[in-house]
C-alpha positions in Angstrom: -16.2 -15.9 -9.6 -16.8 -12.2 -9.7 -18.1 -10.0 -6.9 -19.1 -6.7 -8.4 -16.7 -7.0 -11.2 -13.6 -7.8 -9.0 -12.0 -11.1 -9.8 -11.2 -13.4 -6.9 -8.0 -14.4 -8.7 -5.2 -15.0 -6.2 -2.8 -12.7 -8.2 -5.3 -9.8 -8.1 -5.9 -10.5 -4.4 -2.1 -10.4 -3.7 -1.6 -7.2 -5.8 -4.5 -5.5 -3.9 -3.1 -6.6 -0.6 0.4 -5.3 -1.5 -1.0 -2.0 -2.6 -3.1 -1.6 0.6 -0.2 -2.5 2.9 2.1 -0.3 0.8 -0.1 2.7 1.4 0.0 2.0 5.2 3.8 1.8 5.1 4.0 5.0 3.0 1.9 6.9 5.6 4.1 5.5 8.3 7.4 6.4 6.5 6.1 9.9 5.6 5.2 10.6 9.2 8.6 9.4 10.4 10.3 11.6 7.9 8.1 14.6 8.7 9.1 14.3 12.4 12.7 15.0 11.6 13.6 18.7 12.4 14.1 20.8 9.3 16.6 23.6 8.9 16.6 26.5 6.4 20.4 26.5 5.8 19.9 24.7 2.5 16.5 25.2 1.0 14.7 22.2 -0.4 13.8 22.2 -4.0 10.7 20.7 -5.6 12.9 18.1 -7.3 14.1 17.0 -4.0 10.6 16.7 -2.6 9.5 14.8 -5.7 12.4 12.4 -5.4 11.8 11.9 -1.7 8.1 11.1 -2.3 9.0 8.6 -5.0 11.7 7.0 -2.8 9.2 6.7 0.1 6.7 5.0 -2.3 9.4 2.6 -3.5 10.5 1.8 0.1 6.9 1.2 1.2 6.2 -1.1 -1.8 9.4 -3.2 -1.1 8.5 -3.4 2.6 4.9 -4.4 1.8 6.1 -7.2 -0.6 8.3 -8.7 2.2 5.9 -8.1 5.1 3.9 -10.8 6.8 1.2 -8.1 7.2 0.5 -8.4 3.4 -0.1 -12.2 3.9 -2.4 -11.5 6.8 -4.4 -9.0 4.7 -4.5 -11.3 1.7 -5.7 -14.2 3.9 -8.4 -12.0 5.5 -9.7 -10.7 2.2 -9.6 -14.2 0.7 -11.8 -15.7 3.4 -14.5 -13.0 3.1 -17.8 -14.2 1.6 -20.0 -11.3 0.7 -23.4 -12.9 0.4 -25.5 -9.7 0.6 -23.9 -8.2 -2.6 -25.0 -9.3 -6.0 -22.7 -11.9 -7.5 -22.2 -12.9 -11.0 -20.3 -15.8 -12.6 
């Protein structure tokens, strides 16, 4: 079954749930990192910023894959029936 072109396949649903929860964790981890006081003794390079961003994304993805929050989001999205939107088989 398709709802506006999005498959209700369980794998796609799990991938979307992991991606959603991963973004939540990323924002949380970034806020936590930004709350640490910074000092100008050793200036930060753009490569270090890039590496830190990639590292935070990877941490958040790993945390989302192991989190029960992902299962709750997946269950919540899987139970939704959108009857007012056009559906196609």
